[in-house]
DRENZA-848732 format. One record per residue: x, y, z of N, C-alpha, C in turn. Coordinates in steps of 0.02 Angstrom, whole numbers, plus 50000, padded with zeros to 5 digits. Last residue first. Example, Ala and Ser with C-alpha at 12.3 -4.5 7.8 and 13.67 -1.06 7.14 Angstrom:
<atoms>
506424988850354506844994750357506455000250394/506604971650390506154977550390506604983550390/
</atoms>
This chain:
<atoms>
442125174546517442125167346531442185163146467/441985186646449442625184946481442675177546493/440645185846409441185186446359441845184246387/440015185646533439965179746489440495179846435/440335198546577440575192746614440555186446571/439625206046482440355206746487440655200646522/438315202146512438605200646446439365201146446/438185207246641438135200046629438435198046563/438275221046616438785217746657438785210246645/437095222746539437755224346511438305220746550/436105219446631436175215546570436865216546539/436295229546726436385222546746436485218146684/435965240546645436635240046674436775232846694/434625238246618435105238346563435825237646588/434065239046752434035232946711434565232746656/434645244646904434535246646835434595240546789/434605244747048434425238947008434215240846937/435105253947132434455255547103434185249947059/436345248047156435875248947211435165250047186/436905249047028436785242447058436275242847114/436985262747017436585259046968436415252146995/437865265347122437175267647128436715264447076/439055259247073438755257147136438015259147140/439315266546956439185259346953438835256847016/439545279447009438995278246961438805270846959/440675277147089440055279547119439455278147074/441615272846991441445268647048440775270747078/441695283846903441495277246878441255272846935/442145293846993441525294546956441255287846932/443385289147038442845290147086442165290447050/444095289346915444015283046954443425283547002/443985303046880443755297746835443615291346874/444545309746992443865311146970443575305646926/445865304946995445405303547051444685304547030/446315310146871446325302946884445835301146940/446125324046892445815320646836445765313146848/446915326747005446195327947007445825324346952/448165323846952447905319847008447145320647012/448265333846855448285326846834448015322246889/448175346046935447675344146884447675336746866/448295348447105448685345847048448205343146995/447355351447204447655356947166448055354647106/445835346247265446465343847236446755349147190/444595350147305445135350947355445815348747327/443755346847204443835353947218444395355347269/443575333247200444115336147159444225343547174/442455331047285443105327947299443675331447263/441395338247228441615339647296442305336947310/441305332247100441445339447107441715341047177/440975319247138441605320547102441795327847108/439715321447201440265318447238440935319947205/438945326847095439035330447158439645327947196/438975316446999439235323046984439385327047046/438335305747066439025305147044439345312047033/437035310947079437435309347139438175309047122/436705311946942436705317946985437135316747048/436775298346902437215303446872437265309646916/435775292146976436465290046985436955295246958/434655298846920434805299346991435535297747004/434735294746784434745301846802434945302746875/434605280946792435225283846765435295291146785/433295280446839433835277746880434515280346857/432525285746736432585289446799433155286846843/432195282046609432905282846622433035285746692/430865282346593431165275746591431905275946606/430685296146595430445292246652430755285346652/431125300146471431535301846530431325297646590/430055294846398430735292646383431195294146442/428985301946448429005294746460429705291946446/429345314746398429285313546471429315306146487/429345312846256429955314746292429915313146367/428215298846219428535305346209429125306546255/427425287846167428055286946203428475293246193/426365286046078426235287246150426845285846193/426635285345945426705279145983426575279946058/426315297945890426265291945849426235285545891/426505307345992425865307145956425775300545919/427805304346033427265303846081426585303446046/428485307645920428485300545940427935299445991/428295321445927427985317645873427965310245888/429035324946044428325326346039427975322045986/430385322946036429995317746067429245318746061/430785335045979430875328845941430455323145969/430475343746085430145344546020430205338145978/431305339246186430585338946196430205339846130/432535342046123432365335246143431605334446152/432515355946108432475351646049432285344446066/432675360246241432055361646205431965357046145/433995356046262433445353246303432775354346268/434665363946170434705356646164434145353246203/434465376846217434115374746156434135367146147/435325376646329434605377646338434225375146277/436565375046268436335370046316435575370546326/436655386746193436635380246159436375374746205/436765396146295436175396146253436095389646215/438045393246336437485392046383436835391746344/438725397646224438715390346238438185388646290/438465411546233438285407846173438225400346188/439045415346352438315415646346438075411646286/440385413946315440115409646367439345409646363/440515424346224440555417446199440285412546250/439265437146260439935434246263439915427146234/438205446346202438445446146271439165443646275/437805444946070438045451546092438345451546163/437405431046073438015433246039438245440146059/436145429346143436795427446173437405430346139/435025433846068435105435646139435825434846162/435195428345944435115435545948435215438046020/435185414845977435795417945952435765425545958/433845413246017434385411946064435035415246042/433165416545897433055420445958433635419646007/433635406345812433735413345795433665417845857/433195394745877433915395945867434045403345855/431815396545868432135395845934432875397445929/431575396645729431445402645770431795402445838/431995382845695432345388845671432205395045713/431245372045728431745374145776432075380845758/430455368245626430115371845680430615374345732/431275360745548431175367645528430815371745582/431195348345615431825351945611431725359245595/429845344845598430105345845665430745350045662/429775343545458429355348445493429635350045562/430675332945434430805339545407430405344945444/430035322345500430725324145518430855331345496/428895321545424428845323845493429525326045519/429485316645306429105322945305429025325945375/429995304545334430485309945329430135316745324/429435291945378429115298345389429625304045389/429915278745375429765282145311429435288845318/430345273445489429665271645470429445275345407/431595279345497431555272045489430855269845467/431315292645524431605290845459431515283345446/430865291345656430425294045605430675292245535/432025286645718431435282345715430945284845662/432835297745710433025291745673432435286945666/432235306245800432215307945729432385301845686/432555299345918431855300845901431785302245826/433945299445915433585293045911432855294045892/434195313045936434345310045871433995303345862/433845314646069433485318346017433575315045949/434825306546127434125304846135433705308346082/436015313546091435895306746066435165304546073/435735326346160435795325846088435705318646062/435715328346296435105326046265435165324846190/437055332146327436715326946365436115323946327/437665342746265437665336346229437285330846266/437655353246354437225353846295437175347246257/438625349346445437935349046466437455349546406/439735352146364439615345346387438885344546408/439655365946351439555361746291439415354546311/439955370046481439275371046455439145366946392/441325365546494440815364146544440105364546515/441985371046383441895363846388441345362046437/442055384346419441635382546362441485375046364/442975383346521442305385946537441815384146481/444085378846447443795374646499443085376846517/444685387546359444195382846331443835378946385/445675394546424445025397946414444485393346385/446775385046416446355385446476445695389246465/447715383246318447025381746299446535382546358/448925385246376448735390046324448005389046302/449095374446464448835380746490448615385646436/448535358846387449035363646412448715370246430/447805347546348447975352646298448505357646322/447725338446458447765336046388448005341346338/447745346046579448155339946571448255338146498/446875356946556447565358046579448005351946565/445665350646515446015355446471446745356246491/445385342546628445445339646560445845344246515/445255351546734445785346546735445915343646665/444105358846693444745362146704445325357246700/443085348546686443295352446627443975355846635/442435339846770443175339446765443455343646708/441085342646752441375343346819442135343646816/440935339446614440795346146639441145347446706/441245325846609441645330646571441555337746597/440195320946691440895320146711441355324946674/439105323846611439165327246676439875326646702/439415315246504439375322446493439425326346558/439405302546567439995304846530439995312446522/438125300946621438705301646666439315304346631/437355301646494437225305846552437835306546598/437865291446405437955298546392437865302946454/437535278546458438225280446442438315288046439/436185278146484436635274546529437365276846519/435585284146374435625287746438436135284746485/435715273446282436035279946269436125283846334/434925263846344435635262446331436015268946320/433675269946341433995268546406434735267246398/433475270446202433465276646241433825275546308/433465256946172433995261146144434045267746182/432305253146236432935250446260433525254546234/431375259846157431435261646228432085259046258/431535253146033431695260246039431805262246112/431045240346062431745241246042431965248446052/429725243846087430115240346139430865241146125/429365249245965429395253646024429785250446080/429425237445884429815243445868429895248045929/428505229045941429205227045942429655233045929/427325236345913427515234745982428265233045988/427335237545768427325243245814427585241645883/427955232845635427845229245697427885234245755/428365239545524427675237045523427495233145586/429705242445549429235248045542428495245845541/430775234245561430245233445611429685238545603/431675238145467431375231545457430795230345506/432075250245525431725250345461431365243745447/432805245945633432145248845646431735249445582/433945241245561433555236845603432845239545615/434455252645497434215246945456433775242245497/434705260245621434245262545568434015256845524/435685255245705434985253545719434495255745665/436925259845659436825252645668436085250745676/436775273845650436985269945592436815262545599/436335277245782435955279045722436135274645663/437315272145869436625270045875436225271445812/438485278845821438445271545826437715269245826/438155292345835438285289645768438225282045768/438025293045974437475295145931437555292045862/439295289646016438735285246032438135286745987/439975300945964440145294245942439575289345955/439385311746031439355311345959439495304345932/439725308646164439025308946144438945308246068/441215307946145440795303146182440085303046156/441685317846057441995311246057441545306046090/440945328946092440815325746027441105318846025/441515332846211440855329846212440675326346147/442805336446145442755331746201442045328746207/442675346046047442915339446027442805334346083/442345358346100441805354246073442025347046058/443565363946128443125362046184442585357246160/443995366545998444355361546039443935359346099/443065376245958443095369845922443465364545962/443325386646052442665383646046442695376746013/444655390146027444455387746093443795383946090/444495394445892444935388745909444765385845977/443695405545909443415399745873443835393545886/444645413445973444025411646008443695405545976/445575414745867445765411445930445155409145969/444865422245769445055415245757445245411445820/443535431345856444175431045821444355423745810/441945437045844442495437145892443165437045854/441175437145727441035441945781441625442545829/441765426945644441665433745619441605438745676/441835415345720442425417545683442375424745659/440505414945763441035415845812441675418345778/439845412445641439745418845675440285420145728/440345399645603440355405245557440325411945594/440085391645715440775392745692440825398945649/438685392545713439045395145770439775396445751/438345385745601438255393045600438615396245659/438445372045616439035375845594438955383345594/437235366945663437855364545691438435369345677/436265373445585436235373945658436915372245689/436685369245458436665376345474436685377345550/436475355745470437145358145459437205365545475/435085355645484435505353045538436225355545532/434715360845359434545364445420434995362245477/435225351045275435455357945268435315361945331/434485340145321435215340045327435505347045321/433205343745285433365343145356434125343245367/433365343345146433145349545179433325349445253/433735329845133434185335145111434005341745146/432595323545176433185322845217433715328045198/431795327045069431605329345136432195328845184/432455320444966432405327744965432225330645033/432345306544983432965309945002432915317445005/431075303344933431235302245003431825306445025/431225308044803430605309244838430685308344913/432405302944758432415309844781431775311744818/432035290344713432455290944772432435298044802/431235293944602430985289444652431375290044718/432075301944524431465304844553431195300544610/433065292444489433235298444526432625301344561/432345283144414432655281044477432815287044521/432045291444306431505288444345431765286244414/433305294544254432905299844283432335297144326/434825287044274434125285544257433675290544293/436445285944209435985289744250435265288444226/436945268944168437035276144172436525279444218/437655253844241437175257544199437315264944206/438605249344324438495245344263437995248644217/439885254644434439245256044401439185252244335/440565241844539440675247244491440025248444454/441075234844693440525236744648440755242344602/441755231844810441745227044754441165228444706/441965238244932441295238144903441215233244846/443335237444956442875233544998442185232944967/443825246344857444075239444861443575235044900/443135257944884443055254844818443325247744817/443545260645015442845259145002442745255844933/444955263044999444695257645041443985255745024/445015274344915445335268044895445035262144934/444325283644996444085281944928444365275144906/445155284045109444455281745115444185279645047/446315289945060446345283145086445645280145090/445775302745029446065298544977446085291244999/445355307745155444865306845101445125302145047/446585308345223446045304045248445535302645194/447255317845146447515311045150446965306245174/446455329345171446535326645103446765319345104/446555331345311445905330345279445965327145210/447955333345326447605327945361446945326245327/448155345045253448475338745231448115332845262/447485353845337447255352945268447525346345241/448265353145451447575351045455447265349945386/449445358545404449455351645430448745348945433/449205371745380449195367145322449215359845343/449445378145499448755376445483448695371745423/451115371945506450575375845536449885373445517/452255365945462451755367645411451165371645440/453325361245541453195368445537452685370545485/453545348245567453965351245515453825358645505/452535345345656453225345545681453685349145632/451505345245561451505350345614452195351045644/451855334145485451835340645452451855346245504/451705323945582452365325245552452385332245521/450325325145599450775326445656451475327945630/449895321245472449755328045496450205329945555/450285307945470450595312545421450485319745444/449445303045570450175302745578450535307545531/448185305345512448375308545574449125308645585/448175297145398448115304445390448345308145453/448315284345460448795286745410448775294345405/447195284045549447885283145573448385286045524/446095285945463446225290445519446945290045543/446175275045376446205281845350446375286945405/446015264445468446635265045430446715272145404/444695267045510445245266745558445915267845523/443945266245394443985272645429444555272845479/444145252545365444335257745317444425264445353/443605246145478444315245345461444555250845414/442245250045471442655251545529443395251345513/441825244745349441795251945360442255254045417/441985231045377442395234245324442405241745333/441015229745479441715227945491442165231445441/439785232045432440095237545469440825236045486/438855226645331439575225245334439935231045368/437525226245296437705226045367438435224145376/437215229245169437445222345181437625221145255/436985242645188436425238345169436595231045183/438295246945211437795247345265437195242945251/438855244745086439115241045143438625241245202/438105253945012438065246744996438315242545055/438515266045068437815263945074437745256445061/439855266345028439695266045099438985263645109/439675267644891440035261844917439885260944992/439025280044882438675273944862439015267744891/440065288744938439375288644961439025282044946/441335290444888441245285244940440515284444960/441465300844802441605294244775441495288644825/441315312244875440755310244833440845303144806/442555314444933442015311644974441435309144932/443235320544826443445313944850442885310644891/442565332744818442535328144761442725321044784/442895338044945442195337344925442125332144869/444255339644950443965334244990443245332944968/444535351244890444595345244848444305339144883/444545361144986443895359144959443935353544907/445915363545013445505359845061444855357245030/446335371544906446605364744915446145360644959/445565382744921445605379744855445915372844856/445775386545056445125383945033445195380144968/447105391145056446895385545099446255382345073/447065402244972447435396244951447235390144992/446195410445057446085409144985446425402744962/446605412745188446085407845176446005406045102/447455423345202447765416745194447245411345178/446635434745230446865433345162447145426345151/445355437645322445925433145330446175431045261/444085442945339444665447345342445295443445356/442975435645315443315434345378443915439045390/442695441045189442175441045242442495440145311/443845438045117443695445045133443185445545189/443685424245104444265426945141444155434245161/442555423945024442525421045091443095423745134/443065429844908442525433144944442465430545015/444045420444868444245427244888443705430944927/443185408744844443695408944897443915416044917/442375407244737442105411144792442615412044849/443025398744652442985405744632442715410244688/442875387044731443535389244707443525396644690/441515385544744441905387444803442605389844784/441185381644612440875387544642441295390044701/441955369844600442075375544554441795382044584/441355361844698442055363744704442205369844660/440055360244647440155363844710440875366044718/440335352644532440015359244526440135363444589/440845341144590441265345144546440985352144540/439705336744659440315338444696440785342744655/438795333944559438635339444605439255341444644/439455322944497439305329144460439185335044507/439505313244602440115315844572439985322544536/438125311044632438615313044683439225316344652/437615306444507437385312744537437885315444588/438295294344497438395299544446438175306344473/437785287644612438495288944604438625294644555/436395286944582436625290744640437365292444634/436405278544469436125285344466436385289744523/436915266644521437285270344469437055277544465/435885263144613436575264244635436975268444585/434765261744527434765266444584435465268244606/435105251644440435035258344414435055263544470/435015240644524435675242744501435655249844474/433745244744650434005241344591434705243844573/432715241944797433245245544761433515241344703/431645238844880431625236644810432145240344767/431695244545003431805237245001431835234644929/432425259545060432035256045009432205248645008/433405263345154432705262645175432285258745125/434595264245083434535259445138433805258045154/434315274444991434515267844966434435262445020/434035284945080433515282645033433685275645007/435245286945144434675284445183434135281745138/435945291745030436185285945069435615282845108/435235302944985435215296744945435465290644983/435295315445042434835310545071434805303845036/436315322244978435615323944962435115318844988/437725321344961437325315444981436595316344963/438015334444917438275328644880437865322444897/437435342345017437185342644948437405336544907/438245338645125437515337545128437225337545058/439495342945083439385335745094438635334045097/439285356845083439415353345020439285345845027/439155359545219438595360745174438675356845109/440475356145259439895352745287439285353445242/441255365445190441335358245177440725354345201/440795376845253440695376145181440785368845159/441205375045385440485375545371440345374445296/442585375845382442275369345392441535369545372/443135388245381442915385645317442595378745322/443465391145514443085396045475442795393145411/444315381345557443615380945578443175385745540/445525385645514445225380045477444485379445495/445665395945611445695397445539445365391845499/445625389345733445095394045717445075395545643/446815382345727446185378645728445595383145711/447705393445729447715388545675447055384745670/447375399645852447275403245789447265398445730/447815390245946447085391445938446925395145874/449165381145862448895386445905448135386945898/450045365245871449755370845836449455375845886/450475355945963450955358545915450705364745879/449385352746037449975355046074450495358046027/448535348445938448345354445975448935357246015/449165336645898449155342345853448995348845890/448885328746011449585330145992449615336245948/447505328646001447815331346062448535333246047/447355322045881447175329145885447435332445948/447755309245917448145312945867447985320445869/446715306246008447415306446031447855310445982/445605306945921445645311145980446365311846004/445865296845830445835303745806445915308645864/445735285945916446365287245882446405294545860/444375287745951444895287646002445585289145973/443725286945830443685293245867444235293545921/444075273545800444265279045755444255285745792/443535266745912444245266245895444465272045852/442185271245910442585271845970443335271745954/441755268745778441685275345808442145276245867/442115254945758442325260245712442315267045746/441495248645866442225248345859442475254045814/440165251145834440445254145895441205254145891/440085243545720439945250745715440235254345775/440365231045773440835234045726440715241445716/439255229645862439945229045886440425232645838/438125231145780438245235945835438965235745857/
</atoms>
């Protein structure tokens, strides 16, 4: 947990700072342009992995043939996808009516092949619970690629700075994972091994494709219906809640999946662990997301500048939409840990009609309506994800929220007080500083007053570390 948290917090923190610098050097149009093709990279990465990473971790009887088979599959499918996207680049550029996308895509999509070389090595490190190596590799790759991208932006490379950043990060990651993994394939492709792993991974592939569609279809349609600048505002606003909620979500899922998989036959211990993870997630995410929403204007003005001010309204609603995402993800992670990827798939596909209806309602109205719709669907998804856990373990969405009631109360009080105090402060940087300090203090005080168990445990552990 420590090294996984270090990786996500340190890497995301470094990346966040570097992206703030890049955002000041580049324009909303630049970010919107690269955002148009991110969806194709995301889909390609899902196909390349095809659920094999989780399949390798979940199986307790994995063999050398399994690892070699997955590596060969990863590389072959990545090359095939790159070739398809290479020749499809003109059509994609025509769809967006942006001719400059052709050359950008043909260079940018080389990342797909590079990423395929890290899948098995990363899985092996996770199986060995070597999150320290993963953390250091990703940190180094982020720093090197980010610094080079900043230099490129200063030098006037524009949107190409973001392409360079992605390529350099992928190259450094490949080198790092192969050195740390200390593994090379010793056998060839084995069809029996492939079928055995794909039986589990295929369901995750289907869910991954759906999840990627849900996550990235907004980028696709915003870029088409509105304009690159609007997509730039949307993607920059999204980076703030993603930094907090997305990072915690990734930390908890990656670090706890192997642990919950080992507890899959111990029902009581598994649910006890799961309930504590729910409370831990709420303890951090609830106040962080509400704080981002309340201080959205100050955050955009201080960190990005006035040219990005239209993103503040989007940040408010996107922050609220991320409140329940880590909790939803933990529910799905539990299903995967107990080997029920079939239920995972059914739940995910049941969300499609809701998404379609919400998009049909909001896109014709405005971009603000779109992000409000995302907040509403996020709440619905949490209850849908918790429904199956409720049937299996009698610990559904309502009971999960009930165990977090102290965090919810403290968060609401904190949000009201911070909003009231900062509404009278006209200088953005002062309002941001006051809002953060006041928010942390108020939240901590009310958690102490309400005697929140996880908070007390956290404070005690911090004190013991210091001593």
